[in-house]
N, C-alpha and C positions, 0 to 999 in steps of 0.2 A: 736685593740681598739674598744670597743663597741660603736655603734652610739648613739647620743643623741636624745631624743624625745621631741619635742616642743608642748606644749598644751596651746593654747590661747583661750580667750573667755571673755564675760562680767562678772561683779561681781555676785557672788553667783550662778554660773553655775555648781558648783560642781567640779571645777578643782583640788582643793587641796585634797578633799576626794578621787577622782578618781586617782589622781597621787600617793597618799599614798598606795592605794591598788595595783596599777600597779607596784610600786617600790618593794613591797613585793613579788608579783608573778613573776616578771621578774628578781629580784635580782639587781635592779637599785637603785640609790640614788635620792630622790626627793628634788629639790630645789624650794621652794615657793617664787618667786620673789615678789608676792603681799605682803607677810609678811615683806619683806625688806622695801618696801615703807611705810607700816603701821608703822614699827619701826622708820623710819625716822620722820614720822609725830608725833609719840608719843614723840620722842626725842625733836622735835621742841616745842611741847606743853609743855613739862616739863621744857624746858629752857625759856619759855615765848616768843618764837619767832612766829611771824605771819607766816602762811603757804605760804605766797608769798615772804618771806625774802630770796631770792635766795642766795645771797652772804653769809649770816650768816649761812644758813642751809648747804650749801656746805662746809663751814669751819667746821661746827659741824661734818659732815660725816668724814672728815679727821681725827678727833680725837676720834671718837666713836669706841667702840668694839662691833661689832654685831656678834652673834653666833646663827645659826639655827641648832638645833640638828636633827638627823635622825628621832626622834619620833615626830617632829613638834614643840617642845618647842623653844621659841624665847627668847634670853637673850640680853639685851642692857646694856653694862657696868656692867655686873655681875648680873643684875636684871632680874628675870623671868617676862616678859611682855606678855606672851602668851595670857592671857585673856584680858588684857587691850587694846591690839591692835585690838580686834574684835568688838569693839563698833561701832555704826553707825557714831559717831563723828570721829573716827579714819579712818573709811572707806572713808568718804568724805575728811578727811585730806590727806589720801594717794593719792586720786585723785588730790587734789590741788598741793601737792609737786611734783607729777609725771609730772606736766606741766612745771616744771622748768628745763631748759636746762642743767645747771651744775649739778643738782641732778641726772638727768637721765644719764648723761655722767659718773658720778662717779659710779653709781650702775650697769650700763650696763658693764662697765669695770670689776667690781667685779664679776658679773655673768659669764662673758666670761672666766675669770681666773679660777673660781671654776669648770666650766664644760669643761675645756680644755682637760682633759684626757678621756672624753667620759663616757658613762654609766650613764648619768643623765636624769631624767625626769624633765624638767624645765617648770613651768607653769607661765602664766602672761598675759600681754596685747599685747606685741610686740616681743615675743620670736621668732616666725617664720618669722617675717618681719624685725626685727632689730638685736636682740641679737644673735640668732643662725640661720642665714639665710641658712646655709648649713646642718641643721638638717636632718637626714635621714627620719624621720617620723614627719609630722606636722599635728596636729589635731586642729580644731576650734570647741570648745565645747560651745553650746548655749542652751537656753531654754527660754520660755516665761517669762516676768517680773513677772507675777503672780505666776508661779511655783517656780521661784527663791526666791520670797518673802516667800512663804510657807516653803521652805527648810531652809532659814535663820532663820525663827521663830523657827523651830524645833531645829536647831543647838544652837540657843541662849538659849532656854529653858533648853537644856541638859547641858549647861555651866553656867546656872544661870545668864544669861545676859538679859537686857531688850528685850522684844519680842512682841512689838506692830506691828501687821501686816500692818496697814495703814501707819505707820511711816516708816517701813522698805521698803514697796513697793515704797513710795515716794522717799526715799533715793536711791533705786536701779535705778529708772527712771532718777533721777538727775545725778547719777554717770554714767549711760550709755551715757547720753548726753555729759557730760564732757569728758569721755574717748574717744568717737568717734569724738569729735569736737576740741580736743586740737591740737595745731599747730605742736608740737613735738611728733613723734611716736604715732599717734592716733591708737586706737583699730580698727583693720580691719583684715579680713581673708587674709592670704597669698595666692598668686595665686596657689601654689602647695600644699595647705593644704586641708585635707578632713574634711568636716563639719559634725558634729553629733548634731542633735537636741535631747536633752535628756528629753524633756518635758514629754513624755509618756513612758520613759524607766526607769527601775530600775538601781541602781548603778551597780549591777552585769552584767546587759545587756550591759551597756556602757563599762565596763571594758573588757568584752569578745569581744566586737566589736573592741576595740582598739588593743587588743592582736592579733586578726586575721589580722589587718592591719599591725602590727609590723612583724608578721610572713611572710606576703607576701612581705615585703620590706627588709627582712633580707638577 
């Protein structure tokens, strides 16, 4: 069984992009857990549920059909919501619902079940510390808030989404605070994770660095 690779880090650190490329080069499957929380937030929003309605959202998760394709497309109950979940509102919504114990419990169980056979690159906030504590390779990918905001602006422009730098930077700083200060599974570096600051690195440099780490731990 191929080992799993856990990649944690703050919002807009490039985890999904890096994981997609790594999956292609290593022949792994990428599981974007952040997209799962965004999808839950979107489902709650569409259902008219406040992001703190723990019982109602947990019930919603029991009945929803969430599919994440290998190409990164996200479908909720048959609807392609790939772009809808990438707005600033859904980013903050994902952070809000991720604080709810029953929501995290349901999604963590789902994530563990998906990755049980190995060969997954799983990225998120608590993969190395909670979801896959026994992952063979753990990476903590970070970058300055300013660099992350610039990257998000570029991504949003490419997708035709709102791309106001100041608003995005403000949201990133707020999300960082929420993610690191929540009571349940806060964002933090696992003791056995290797930290990579990608602020001054290209995507390819980050990918090459992680592949070398994987080789050394194979």
